[in-house]
PDB file of N, CA, C, O and CB in Angstrom:
ATOM      1  N   MET A   1     -14.033 -46.934  78.826  1.00  0.00           N
ATOM      2  CA  MET A   1     -14.807 -45.731  78.939  1.00  0.00           C
ATOM      3  C   MET A   1     -14.646 -45.197  80.366  1.00  0.00           C
ATOM      4  O   MET A   1     -14.694 -45.949  81.339  1.00  0.00           O
ATOM      5  CB  MET A   1     -16.299 -45.991  78.586  1.00  0.00           C
ATOM      6  N   THR A   2     -14.454 -43.886  80.461  1.00  0.00           N
ATOM      7  CA  THR A   2     -14.378 -43.225  81.761  1.00  0.00           C
ATOM      8  C   THR A   2     -15.457 -42.153  81.800  1.00  0.00           C
ATOM      9  O   THR A   2     -15.535 -41.311  80.904  1.00  0.00           O
ATOM     10  CB  THR A   2     -12.954 -42.611  82.016  1.00  0.00           C
ATOM     11  N   VAL A   3     -16.286 -42.183  82.833  1.00  0.00           N
ATOM     12  CA  VAL A   3     -17.348 -41.192  83.021  1.00  0.00           C
ATOM     13  C   VAL A   3     -17.061 -40.439  84.308  1.00  0.00           C
ATOM     14  O   VAL A   3     -16.827 -41.050  85.351  1.00  0.00           O
ATOM     15  CB  VAL A   3     -18.767 -41.864  83.063  1.00  0.00           C
ATOM     16  N   ILE A   4     -17.078 -39.118  84.237  1.00  0.00           N
ATOM     17  CA  ILE A   4     -16.848 -38.280  85.417  1.00  0.00           C
ATOM     18  C   ILE A   4     -18.014 -37.307  85.538  1.00  0.00           C
ATOM     19  O   ILE A   4     -18.374 -36.641  84.568  1.00  0.00           O
ATOM     20  CB  ILE A   4     -15.478 -37.513  85.321  1.00  0.00           C
ATOM     21  N   TRP A   5     -18.607 -37.225  86.735  1.00  0.00           N
ATOM     22  CA  TRP A   5     -19.726 -36.321  87.017  1.00  0.00           C
ATOM     23  C   TRP A   5     -19.451 -35.641  88.346  1.00  0.00           C
ATOM     24  O   TRP A   5     -19.123 -36.315  89.322  1.00  0.00           O
ATOM     25  CB  TRP A   5     -21.099 -37.087  87.047  1.00  0.00           C
ATOM     26  N   ASP A   6     -19.575 -34.320  88.408  1.00  0.00           N
ATOM     27  CA  ASP A   6     -19.296 -33.597  89.648  1.00  0.00           C
ATOM     28  C   ASP A   6     -20.539 -33.489  90.549  1.00  0.00           C
ATOM     29  O   ASP A   6     -20.527 -32.743  91.529  1.00  0.00           O
ATOM     30  CB  ASP A   6     -18.767 -32.201  89.323  1.00  0.00           C
ATOM     31  N   LYS A   7     -21.598 -34.221  90.225  1.00  0.00           N
ATOM     32  CA  LYS A   7     -22.859 -34.222  90.963  1.00  0.00           C
ATOM     33  C   LYS A   7     -23.538 -32.862  90.933  1.00  0.00           C
ATOM     34  O   LYS A   7     -24.352 -32.543  91.800  1.00  0.00           O
ATOM     35  CB  LYS A   7     -22.624 -34.645  92.399  1.00  0.00           C
ATOM     36  N   ASP A   8     -23.196 -32.063  89.927  1.00  0.00           N
ATOM     37  CA  ASP A   8     -23.821 -30.757  89.756  1.00  0.00           C
ATOM     38  C   ASP A   8     -24.063 -30.533  88.265  1.00  0.00           C
ATOM     39  O   ASP A   8     -25.039 -31.053  87.723  1.00  0.00           O
ATOM     40  CB  ASP A   8     -22.932 -29.616  90.363  1.00  0.00           C
ATOM     41  N   THR A   9     -23.209 -29.778  87.594  1.00  0.00           N
ATOM     42  CA  THR A   9     -23.455 -29.425  86.192  1.00  0.00           C
ATOM     43  C   THR A   9     -22.434 -29.979  85.213  1.00  0.00           C
ATOM     44  O   THR A   9     -22.624 -29.851  84.003  1.00  0.00           O
ATOM     45  CB  THR A   9     -23.494 -27.950  86.055  1.00  0.00           C
ATOM     46  N   ARG A  10     -21.370 -30.582  85.685  1.00  0.00           N
ATOM     47  CA  ARG A  10     -20.320 -31.054  84.774  1.00  0.00           C
ATOM     48  C   ARG A  10     -20.326 -32.576  84.647  1.00  0.00           C
ATOM     49  O   ARG A  10     -20.423 -33.314  85.628  1.00  0.00           O
ATOM     50  CB  ARG A  10     -18.947 -30.580  85.258  1.00  0.00           C
ATOM     51  N   PHE A  11     -20.220 -33.004  83.400  1.00  0.00           N
ATOM     52  CA  PHE A  11     -20.261 -34.418  83.060  1.00  0.00           C
ATOM     53  C   PHE A  11     -19.294 -34.619  81.898  1.00  0.00           C
ATOM     54  O   PHE A  11     -19.357 -33.877  80.919  1.00  0.00           O
ATOM     55  CB  PHE A  11     -21.724 -34.893  82.693  1.00  0.00           C
ATOM     56  N   SER A  12     -18.424 -35.581  81.980  1.00  0.00           N
ATOM     57  CA  SER A  12     -17.518 -35.841  80.862  1.00  0.00           C
ATOM     58  C   SER A  12     -17.388 -37.341  80.630  1.00  0.00           C
ATOM     59  O   SER A  12     -17.495 -38.153  81.549  1.00  0.00           O
ATOM     60  CB  SER A  12     -16.132 -35.216  81.125  1.00  0.00           C
ATOM     61  N   VAL A  13     -17.155 -37.669  79.381  1.00  0.00           N
ATOM     62  CA  VAL A  13     -16.974 -39.059  78.968  1.00  0.00           C
ATOM     63  C   VAL A  13     -15.698 -39.136  78.147  1.00  0.00           C
ATOM     64  O   VAL A  13     -15.511 -38.352  77.216  1.00  0.00           O
ATOM     65  CB  VAL A  13     -18.207 -39.587  78.152  1.00  0.00           C
ATOM     66  N   SER A  14     -14.832 -40.059  78.478  1.00  0.00           N
ATOM     67  CA  SER A  14     -13.604 -40.287  77.712  1.00  0.00           C
ATOM     68  C   SER A  14     -13.647 -41.702  77.159  1.00  0.00           C
ATOM     69  O   SER A  14     -13.967 -42.656  77.867  1.00  0.00           O
ATOM     70  CB  SER A  14     -12.326 -40.065  78.594  1.00  0.00           C
ATOM     71  N   LEU A  15     -13.316 -41.816  75.877  1.00  0.00           N
ATOM     72  CA  LEU A  15     -13.324 -43.120  75.231  1.00  0.00           C
ATOM     73  C   LEU A  15     -11.967 -43.434  74.626  1.00  0.00           C
ATOM     74  O   LEU A  15     -11.226 -42.532  74.235  1.00  0.00           O
ATOM     75  CB  LEU A  15     -14.403 -43.177  74.159  1.00  0.00           C
ATOM     76  N   ASP A  16     -11.653 -44.696  74.553  1.00  0.00           N
ATOM     77  CA  ASP A  16     -10.462 -45.169  73.877  1.00  0.00           C
ATOM     78  C   ASP A  16     -10.628 -44.921  72.377  1.00  0.00           C
ATOM     79  O   ASP A  16     -11.753 -44.890  71.880  1.00  0.00           O
ATOM     80  CB  ASP A  16     -10.206 -46.678  74.178  1.00  0.00           C
ATOM     81  N   ALA A  17      -9.540 -44.746  71.666  1.00  0.00           N
ATOM     82  CA  ALA A  17      -9.557 -44.456  70.224  1.00  0.00           C
ATOM     83  C   ALA A  17     -10.237 -45.551  69.409  1.00  0.00           C
ATOM     84  O   ALA A  17     -10.658 -45.291  68.281  1.00  0.00           O
ATOM     85  CB  ALA A  17      -8.141 -44.263  69.720  1.00  0.00           C
ATOM     86  N   THR A  18     -10.357 -46.743  69.933  1.00  0.00           N
ATOM     87  CA  THR A  18     -11.033 -47.818  69.188  1.00  0.00           C
ATOM     88  C   THR A  18     -12.513 -47.519  68.970  1.00  0.00           C
ATOM     89  O   THR A  18     -13.146 -48.160  68.131  1.00  0.00           O
ATOM     90  CB  THR A  18     -10.883 -49.147  69.927  1.00  0.00           C
ATOM     91  N   TRP A  19     -13.080 -46.561  69.705  1.00  0.00           N
ATOM     92  CA  TRP A  19     -14.488 -46.172  69.557  1.00  0.00           C
ATOM     93  C   TRP A  19     -14.687 -45.103  68.484  1.00  0.00           C
ATOM     94  O   TRP A  19     -15.829 -44.744  68.196  1.00  0.00           O
ATOM     95  CB  TRP A  19     -15.030 -45.666  70.885  1.00  0.00           C
ATOM     96  N   LYS A  20     -13.620 -44.584  67.886  1.00  0.00           N
ATOM     97  CA  LYS A  20     -13.742 -43.510  66.888  1.00  0.00           C
ATOM     98  C   LYS A  20     -14.715 -43.883  65.776  1.00  0.00           C
ATOM     99  O   LYS A  20     -14.599 -44.935  65.148  1.00  0.00           O
ATOM    100  CB  LYS A  20     -12.371 -43.185  66.286  1.00  0.00           C
ATOM    101  N   GLY A  21     -15.696 -42.975  65.548  1.00  0.00           N
ATOM    102  CA  GLY A  21     -16.672 -43.172  64.490  1.00  0.00           C
ATOM    103  C   GLY A  21     -17.717 -44.230  64.751  1.00  0.00           C
ATOM    104  O   GLY A  21     -18.507 -44.537  63.859  1.00  0.00           O
ATOM    105  N   LYS A  22     -17.750 -44.808  65.963  1.00  0.00           N
ATOM    106  CA  LYS A  22     -18.667 -45.898  66.264  1.00  0.00           C
ATOM    107  C   LYS A  22     -19.749 -45.510  67.267  1.00  0.00           C
ATOM    108  O   LYS A  22     -20.518 -46.366  67.704  1.00  0.00           O
ATOM    109  CB  LYS A  22     -17.897 -47.072  66.786  1.00  0.00           C
ATOM    110  N   ILE A  23     -19.818 -44.233  67.638  1.00  0.00           N
ATOM    111  CA  ILE A  23     -20.798 -43.811  68.624  1.00  0.00           C
ATOM    112  C   ILE A  23     -21.642 -42.659  68.075  1.00  0.00           C
ATOM    113  O   ILE A  23     -21.327 -42.078  67.036  1.00  0.00           O
ATOM    114  CB  ILE A  23     -20.100 -43.397  69.931  1.00  0.00           C
ATOM    115  N   CYS A  24     -22.710 -42.345  68.788  1.00  0.00           N
ATOM    116  CA  CYS A  24     -23.532 -41.186  68.463  1.00  0.00           C
ATOM    117  C   CYS A  24     -24.275 -40.794  69.738  1.00  0.00           C
ATOM    118  O   CYS A  24     -24.366 -41.581  70.681  1.00  0.00           O
ATOM    119  CB  CYS A  24     -24.533 -41.490  67.275  1.00  0.00           C
ATOM    120  N   GLY A  25     -24.799 -39.581  69.758  1.00  0.00           N
ATOM    121  CA  GLY A  25     -25.563 -39.139  70.913  1.00  0.00           C
ATOM    122  C   GLY A  25     -25.189 -37.751  71.369  1.00  0.00           C
ATOM    123  O   GLY A  25     -24.617 -36.963  70.615  1.00  0.00           O
ATOM    124  N   LEU A  26     -25.518 -37.461  72.610  1.00  0.00           N
ATOM    125  CA  LEU A  26     -25.324 -36.121  73.160  1.00  0.00           C
ATOM    126  C   LEU A  26     -23.861 -35.708  73.237  1.00  0.00           C
ATOM    127  O   LEU A  26     -23.563 -34.516  73.308  1.00  0.00           O
ATOM    128  CB  LEU A  26     -25.933 -36.044  74.525  1.00  0.00           C
ATOM    129  N   CYS A  27     -22.964 -36.646  73.225  1.00  0.00           N
ATOM    130  CA  CYS A  27     -21.530 -36.319  73.282  1.00  0.00           C
ATOM    131  C   CYS A  27     -20.897 -36.245  71.894  1.00  0.00           C
ATOM    132  O   CYS A  27     -19.674 -36.158  71.781  1.00  0.00           O
ATOM    133  CB  CYS A  27     -20.790 -37.353  74.123  1.00  0.00           C
ATOM    134  N   GLY A  28     -21.696 -36.279  70.856  1.00  0.00           N
ATOM    135  CA  GLY A  28     -21.161 -36.238  69.496  1.00  0.00           C
ATOM    136  C   GLY A  28     -20.919 -37.631  68.957  1.00  0.00           C
ATOM    137  O   GLY A  28     -21.417 -38.614  69.506  1.00  0.00           O
ATOM    138  N   ASN A  29     -20.151 -37.717  67.875  1.00  0.00           N
ATOM    139  CA  ASN A  29     -19.937 -39.022  67.243  1.00  0.00           C
ATOM    140  C   ASN A  29     -18.472 -39.460  67.205  1.00  0.00           C
ATOM    141  O   ASN A  29     -18.146 -40.497  66.626  1.00  0.00           O
ATOM    142  CB  ASN A  29     -20.474 -38.992  65.847  1.00  0.00           C
ATOM    143  N   PHE A  30     -17.592 -38.669  67.822  1.00  0.00           N
ATOM    144  CA  PHE A  30     -16.192 -39.068  68.005  1.00  0.00           C
ATOM    145  C   PHE A  30     -15.503 -39.403  66.684  1.00  0.00           C
ATOM    146  O   PHE A  30     -14.842 -40.433  66.553  1.00  0.00           O
ATOM    147  CB  PHE A  30     -16.111 -40.265  68.937  1.00  0.00           C
ATOM    148  N   ASN A  31     -15.677 -38.494  65.693  1.00  0.00           N
ATOM    149  CA  ASN A  31     -15.022 -38.712  64.406  1.00  0.00           C
ATOM    150  C   ASN A  31     -14.043 -37.580  64.063  1.00  0.00           C
ATOM    151  O   ASN A  31     -13.608 -37.466  62.918  1.00  0.00           O
ATOM    152  CB  ASN A  31     -16.073 -38.844  63.305  1.00  0.00           C
ATOM    153  N   ASP A  32     -13.698 -36.749  65.047  1.00  0.00           N
ATOM    154  CA  ASP A  32     -12.769 -35.624  64.882  1.00  0.00           C
ATOM    155  C   ASP A  32     -13.298 -34.522  63.961  1.00  0.00           C
ATOM    156  O   ASP A  32     -12.522 -33.697  63.480  1.00  0.00           O
ATOM    157  CB  ASP A  32     -11.457 -36.130  64.341  1.00  0.00           C
ATOM    158  N   ASN A  33     -14.611 -34.499  63.711  1.00  0.00           N
ATOM    159  CA  ASN A  33     -15.225 -33.460  62.888  1.00  0.00           C
ATOM    160  C   ASN A  33     -16.302 -32.771  63.724  1.00  0.00           C
ATOM    161  O   ASN A  33     -17.431 -33.254  63.808  1.00  0.00           O
ATOM    162  CB  ASN A  33     -15.829 -34.059  61.562  1.00  0.00           C
ATOM    163  N   ILE A  34     -15.953 -31.641  64.343  1.00  0.00           N
ATOM    164  CA  ILE A  34     -16.908 -30.986  65.252  1.00  0.00           C
ATOM    165  C   ILE A  34     -18.106 -30.389  64.520  1.00  0.00           C
ATOM    166  O   ILE A  34     -19.113 -30.074  65.153  1.00  0.00           O
ATOM    167  CB  ILE A  34     -16.207 -29.895  66.039  1.00  0.00           C
ATOM    168  N   THR A  35     -18.019 -30.228  63.209  1.00  0.00           N
ATOM    169  CA  THR A  35     -19.134 -29.613  62.487  1.00  0.00           C
ATOM    170  C   THR A  35     -20.353 -30.529  62.381  1.00  0.00           C
ATOM    171  O   THR A  35     -21.440 -30.048  62.061  1.00  0.00           O
ATOM    172  CB  THR A  35     -18.684 -29.212  61.102  1.00  0.00           C
ATOM    173  N   ASP A  36     -20.212 -31.819  62.636  1.00  0.00           N
ATOM    174  CA  ASP A  36     -21.367 -32.714  62.568  1.00  0.00           C
ATOM    175  C   ASP A  36     -21.774 -33.291  63.931  1.00  0.00           C
ATOM    176  O   ASP A  36     -22.518 -34.270  63.993  1.00  0.00           O
ATOM    177  CB  ASP A  36     -21.069 -33.844  61.615  1.00  0.00           C
ATOM    178  N   ASP A  37     -21.292 -32.691  65.011  1.00  0.00           N
ATOM    179  CA  ASP A  37     -21.614 -33.204  66.345  1.00  0.00           C
ATOM    180  C   ASP A  37     -23.075 -32.985  66.745  1.00  0.00           C
ATOM    181  O   ASP A  37     -23.587 -33.718  67.592  1.00  0.00           O
ATOM    182  CB  ASP A  37     -20.719 -32.553  67.365  1.00  0.00           C
ATOM    183  N   LEU A  38     -23.760 -31.998  66.160  1.00  0.00           N
ATOM    184  CA  LEU A  38     -25.165 -31.768  66.501  1.00  0.00           C
ATOM    185  C   LEU A  38     -26.080 -32.554  65.560  1.00  0.00           C
ATOM    186  O   LEU A  38     -26.998 -31.991  64.965  1.00  0.00           O
ATOM    187  CB  LEU A  38     -25.499 -30.260  66.438  1.00  0.00           C
ATOM    188  N   THR A  39     -25.826 -33.840  65.431  1.00  0.00           N
ATOM    189  CA  THR A  39     -26.656 -34.722  64.632  1.00  0.00           C
ATOM    190  C   THR A  39     -27.707 -35.355  65.534  1.00  0.00           C
ATOM    191  O   THR A  39     -27.378 -35.950  66.560  1.00  0.00           O
ATOM    192  CB  THR A  39     -25.801 -35.806  63.924  1.00  0.00           C
ATOM    193  N   THR A  40     -28.977 -35.224  65.144  1.00  0.00           N
ATOM    194  CA  THR A  40     -30.083 -35.709  65.962  1.00  0.00           C
ATOM    195  C   THR A  40     -30.190 -37.225  65.921  1.00  0.00           C
ATOM    196  O   THR A  40     -29.518 -37.900  65.141  1.00  0.00           O
ATOM    197  CB  THR A  40     -31.387 -35.087  65.504  1.00  0.00           C
ATOM    198  N   LYS A  41     -31.051 -37.731  66.778  1.00  0.00           N
ATOM    199  CA  LYS A  41     -31.310 -39.164  66.810  1.00  0.00           C
ATOM    200  C   LYS A  41     -31.856 -39.646  65.464  1.00  0.00           C
ATOM    201  O   LYS A  41     -31.645 -40.797  65.084  1.00  0.00           O
ATOM    202  CB  LYS A  41     -32.295 -39.504  67.938  1.00  0.00           C
ATOM    203  N   GLY A  42     -32.562 -38.758  64.738  1.00  0.00           N
ATOM    204  CA  GLY A  42     -33.095 -39.083  63.423  1.00  0.00           C
ATOM    205  C   GLY A  42     -32.103 -38.846  62.294  1.00  0.00           C
ATOM    206  O   GLY A  42     -32.477 -38.903  61.123  1.00  0.00           O
ATOM    207  N   ASN A  43     -30.846 -38.583  62.627  1.00  0.00           N
ATOM    208  CA  ASN A  43     -29.734 -38.392  61.691  1.00  0.00           C
ATOM    209  C   ASN A  43     -29.823 -37.096  60.888  1.00  0.00           C
ATOM    210  O   ASN A  43     -29.358 -37.042  59.750  1.00  0.00           O
ATOM    211  CB  ASN A  43     -29.672 -39.553  60.744  1.00  0.00           C
ATOM    212  N   SER A  44     -30.421 -36.047  61.473  1.00  0.00           N
ATOM    213  CA  SER A  44     -30.455 -34.728  60.845  1.00  0.00           C
ATOM    214  C   SER A  44     -29.445 -33.829  61.533  1.00  0.00           C
ATOM    215  O   SER A  44     -29.306 -33.876  62.755  1.00  0.00           O
ATOM    216  CB  SER A  44     -31.878 -34.108  60.909  1.00  0.00           C
ATOM    217  N   LEU A  45     -28.753 -33.028  60.778  1.00  0.00           N
ATOM    218  CA  LEU A  45     -27.814 -32.059  61.337  1.00  0.00           C
ATOM    219  C   LEU A  45     -28.583 -30.775  61.636  1.00  0.00           C
ATOM    220  O   LEU A  45     -29.243 -30.222  60.757  1.00  0.00           O
ATOM    221  CB  LEU A  45     -26.617 -31.788  60.357  1.00  0.00           C
ATOM    222  N   VAL A  46     -28.495 -30.302  62.885  1.00  0.00           N
ATOM    223  CA  VAL A  46     -29.223 -29.101  63.296  1.00  0.00           C
ATOM    224  C   VAL A  46     -28.255 -28.064  63.842  1.00  0.00           C
ATOM    225  O   VAL A  46     -27.098 -28.369  64.135  1.00  0.00           O
ATOM    226  CB  VAL A  46     -30.295 -29.443  64.352  1.00  0.00           C
ATOM    227  N   ILE A  47     -28.738 -26.836  63.977  1.00  0.00           N
ATOM    228  CA  ILE A  47     -27.944 -25.748  64.523  1.00  0.00           C
ATOM    229  C   ILE A  47     -28.338 -25.465  65.968  1.00  0.00           C
ATOM    230  O   ILE A  47     -27.487 -25.127  66.790  1.00  0.00           O
ATOM    231  CB  ILE A  47     -28.106 -24.488  63.672  1.00  0.00           C
ATOM    232  N   LYS A  48     -29.619 -25.602  66.277  1.00  0.00           N
ATOM    233  CA  LYS A  48     -30.135 -25.266  67.612  1.00  0.00           C
ATOM    234  C   LYS A  48     -29.863 -26.400  68.594  1.00  0.00           C
ATOM    235  O   LYS A  48     -30.238 -27.548  68.358  1.00  0.00           O
ATOM    236  CB  LYS A  48     -31.649 -24.969  67.551  1.00  0.00           C
ATOM    237  N   THR A  49     -29.204 -26.056  69.700  1.00  0.00           N
ATOM    238  CA  THR A  49     -28.853 -27.079  70.690  1.00  0.00           C
ATOM    239  C   THR A  49     -30.083 -27.680  71.362  1.00  0.00           C
ATOM    240  O   THR A  49     -30.065 -28.855  71.731  1.00  0.00           O
ATOM    241  CB  THR A  49     -27.935 -26.488  71.745  1.00  0.00           C
ATOM    242  N   LEU A  50     -31.159 -26.895  71.529  1.00  0.00           N
ATOM    243  CA  LEU A  50     -32.375 -27.441  72.141  1.00  0.00           C
ATOM    244  C   LEU A  50     -33.007 -28.504  71.246  1.00  0.00           C
ATOM    245  O   LEU A  50     -33.476 -29.531  71.737  1.00  0.00           O
ATOM    246  CB  LEU A  50     -33.387 -26.318  72.420  1.00  0.00           C
ATOM    247  N   GLU A  51     -33.021 -28.265  69.963  1.00  0.00           N
ATOM    248  CA  GLU A  51     -33.558 -29.259  69.022  1.00  0.00           C
ATOM    249  C   GLU A  51     -32.721 -30.534  69.086  1.00  0.00           C
ATOM    250  O   GLU A  51     -33.258 -31.641  69.077  1.00  0.00           O
ATOM    251  CB  GLU A  51     -33.580 -28.695  67.568  1.00  0.00           C
ATOM    252  N   PHE A  52     -31.406 -30.368  69.150  1.00  0.00           N
ATOM    253  CA  PHE A  52     -30.499 -31.506  69.264  1.00  0.00           C
ATOM    254  C   PHE A  52     -30.765 -32.288  70.552  1.00  0.00           C
ATOM    255  O   PHE A  52     -30.935 -33.507  70.522  1.00  0.00           O
ATOM    256  CB  PHE A  52     -29.037 -31.032  69.223  1.00  0.00           C
ATOM    257  N   GLY A  53     -30.800 -31.580  71.678  1.00  0.00           N
ATOM    258  CA  GLY A  53     -31.029 -32.239  72.968  1.00  0.00           C
ATOM    259  C   GLY A  53     -32.379 -32.918  73.042  1.00  0.00           C
ATOM    260  O   GLY A  53     -32.479 -34.042  73.536  1.00  0.00           O
ATOM    261  N   ASN A  54     -33.420 -32.258  72.561  1.00  0.00           N
ATOM    262  CA  ASN A  54     -34.754 -32.846  72.585  1.00  0.00           C
ATOM    263  C   ASN A  54     -34.827 -34.122  71.758  1.00  0.00           C
ATOM    264  O   ASN A  54     -35.597 -35.022  72.091  1.00  0.00           O
ATOM    265  CB  ASN A  54     -35.773 -31.846  72.078  1.00  0.00           C
ATOM    266  N   SER A  55     -34.050 -34.219  70.700  1.00  0.00           N
ATOM    267  CA  SER A  55     -34.098 -35.410  69.846  1.00  0.00           C
ATOM    268  C   SER A  55     -33.524 -36.644  70.544  1.00  0.00           C
ATOM    269  O   SER A  55     -33.880 -37.769  70.191  1.00  0.00           O
ATOM    270  CB  SER A  55     -33.335 -35.153  68.551  1.00  0.00           C
ATOM    271  N   TRP A  56     -32.651 -36.454  71.520  1.00  0.00           N
ATOM    272  CA  TRP A  56     -31.996 -37.579  72.185  1.00  0.00           C
ATOM    273  C   TRP A  56     -32.620 -37.949  73.525  1.00  0.00           C
ATOM    274  O   TRP A  56     -32.165 -38.899  74.161  1.00  0.00           O
ATOM    275  CB  TRP A  56     -30.550 -37.263  72.388  1.00  0.00           C
ATOM    276  N   LYS A  57     -33.640 -37.237  73.971  1.00  0.00           N
ATOM    277  CA  LYS A  57     -34.228 -37.565  75.277  1.00  0.00           C
ATOM    278  C   LYS A  57     -34.922 -38.924  75.217  1.00  0.00           C
ATOM    279  O   LYS A  57     -35.322 -39.387  74.150  1.00  0.00           O
ATOM    280  CB  LYS A  57     -35.232 -36.468  75.717  1.00  0.00           C
ATOM    281  N   SER A  58     -35.052 -39.540  76.361  1.00  0.00           N
ATOM    282  CA  SER A  58     -35.693 -40.851  76.418  1.00  0.00           C
ATOM    283  C   SER A  58     -36.956 -40.769  77.261  1.00  0.00           C
ATOM    284  O   SER A  58     -37.155 -39.816  78.014  1.00  0.00           O
ATOM    285  CB  SER A  58     -34.728 -41.913  76.992  1.00  0.00           C
ATOM    286  N   GLY A  59     -37.788 -41.759  77.126  1.00  0.00           N
ATOM    287  CA  GLY A  59     -39.013 -41.794  77.909  1.00  0.00           C
ATOM    288  C   GLY A  59     -40.063 -40.845  77.371  1.00  0.00           C
ATOM    289  O   GLY A  59     -40.111 -40.560  76.175  1.00  0.00           O
ATOM    290  N   HIS A  60     -40.900 -40.362  78.267  1.00  0.00           N
ATOM    291  CA  HIS A  60     -42.029 -39.520  77.878  1.00  0.00           C
ATOM    292  C   HIS A  60     -41.851 -38.083  78.341  1.00  0.00           C
ATOM    293  O   HIS A  60     -42.831 -37.423  78.686  1.00  0.00           O
ATOM    294  CB  HIS A  60     -43.319 -40.082  78.439  1.00  0.00           C
ATOM    295  N   CYS A  61     -40.636 -37.594  78.357  1.00  0.00           N
ATOM    296  CA  CYS A  61     -40.363 -36.218  78.766  1.00  0.00           C
ATOM    297  C   CYS A  61     -40.843 -35.250  77.687  1.00  0.00           C
ATOM    298  O   CYS A  61     -40.771 -35.544  76.493  1.00  0.00           O
ATOM    299  CB  CYS A  61     -38.852 -36.016  79.044  1.00  0.00           C
ATOM    300  N   GLU A  62     -41.331 -34.094  78.126  1.00  0.00           N
ATOM    301  CA  GLU A  62     -41.741 -33.066  77.172  1.00  0.00           C
ATOM    302  C   GLU A  62     -40.513 -32.376  76.599  1.00  0.00           C
ATOM    303  O   GLU A  62     -39.454 -32.348  77.227  1.00  0.00           O
ATOM    304  CB  GLU A  62     -42.678 -32.037  77.840  1.00  0.00           C
ATOM    305  N   ASP A  63     -40.665 -31.813  75.391  1.00  0.00           N
ATOM    306  CA  ASP A  63     -39.582 -31.047  74.789  1.00  0.00           C
ATOM    307  C   ASP A  63     -39.285 -29.814  75.635  1.00  0.00           C
ATOM    308  O   ASP A  63     -40.198 -29.196  76.182  1.00  0.00           O
ATOM    309  CB  ASP A  63     -39.936 -30.642  73.344  1.00  0.00           C
ATOM    310  N   ILE A  64     -38.026 -29.464  75.738  1.00  0.00           N
ATOM    311  CA  ILE A  64     -37.603 -28.223  76.382  1.00  0.00           C
ATOM    312  C   ILE A  64     -37.738 -27.124  75.344  1.00  0.00           C
ATOM    313  O   ILE A  64     -37.235 -27.257  74.228  1.00  0.00           O
ATOM    314  CB  ILE A  64     -36.127 -28.318  76.942  1.00  0.00           C
ATOM    315  N   ALA A  65     -38.420 -26.030  75.706  1.00  0.00           N
ATOM    316  CA  ALA A  65     -38.646 -24.937  74.751  1.00  0.00           C
ATOM    317  C   ALA A  65     -37.688 -23.769  74.970  1.00  0.00           C
ATOM    318  O   ALA A  65     -37.358 -23.051  74.026  1.00  0.00           O
ATOM    319  CB  ALA A  65     -40.081 -24.445  74.855  1.00  0.00           C
ATOM    320  N   ASN A  66     -37.243 -23.578  76.212  1.00  0.00           N
ATOM    321  CA  ASN A  66     -36.364 -22.457  76.524  1.00  0.00           C
ATOM    322  C   ASN A  66     -35.176 -22.938  77.331  1.00  0.00           C
ATOM    323  O   ASN A  66     -35.332 -23.706  78.280  1.00  0.00           O
ATOM    324  CB  ASN A  66     -37.122 -21.363  77.288  1.00  0.00           C
ATOM    325  N   GLN A  67     -33.997 -22.489  76.958  1.00  0.00           N
ATOM    326  CA  GLN A  67     -32.801 -22.833  77.702  1.00  0.00           C
ATOM    327  C   GLN A  67     -32.708 -21.908  78.907  1.00  0.00           C
ATOM    328  O   GLN A  67     -32.650 -20.689  78.748  1.00  0.00           O
ATOM    329  CB  GLN A  67     -31.528 -22.729  76.809  1.00  0.00           C
ATOM    330  N   THR A  68     -32.693 -22.478  80.120  1.00  0.00           N
ATOM    331  CA  THR A  68     -32.651 -21.663  81.327  1.00  0.00           C
ATOM    332  C   THR A  68     -31.268 -21.569  81.940  1.00  0.00           C
ATOM    333  O   THR A  68     -31.029 -20.732  82.811  1.00  0.00           O
ATOM    334  CB  THR A  68     -33.601 -22.208  82.335  1.00  0.00           C
ATOM    335  N   SER A  69     -30.356 -22.420  81.495  1.00  0.00           N
ATOM    336  CA  SER A  69     -28.992 -22.403  82.026  1.00  0.00           C
ATOM    337  C   SER A  69     -28.027 -22.478  80.853  1.00  0.00           C
ATOM    338  O   SER A  69     -28.260 -23.207  79.889  1.00  0.00           O
ATOM    339  CB  SER A  69     -28.750 -23.583  83.031  1.00  0.00           C
ATOM    340  N   SER A  70     -26.953 -21.727  80.944  1.00  0.00           N
ATOM    341  CA  SER A  70     -25.986 -21.718  79.837  1.00  0.00           C
ATOM    342  C   SER A  70     -24.893 -22.772  79.977  1.00  0.00           C
ATOM    343  O   SER A  70     -23.992 -22.826  79.139  1.00  0.00           O
ATOM    344  CB  SER A  70     -25.348 -20.359  79.731  1.00  0.00           C
ATOM    345  N   CYS A  71     -24.944 -23.600  80.996  1.00  0.00           N
ATOM    346  CA  CYS A  71     -23.863 -24.583  81.184  1.00  0.00           C
ATOM    347  C   CYS A  71     -23.969 -25.748  80.260  1.00  0.00           C
ATOM    348  O   CYS A  71     -23.132 -26.650  80.305  1.00  0.00           O
ATOM    349  CB  CYS A  71     -23.850 -25.083  82.585  1.00  0.00           C
TER     350      CYS A  71
END
């Protein structure tokens, strides 16, 4: 696994092909099907990115209601 962060707004994760179909989360599920990448932690497919992001947060953070940055 390779993780790259520019200490600002860009973050990327690269995985070896052996991980195909074995992951889930904010980076998708790595199954070559982009139509199911917005699958929530509860295994529901959603359209709204805020709903998707809120489902994967950890701890006791409040839900984000409005997107303030387009990045």
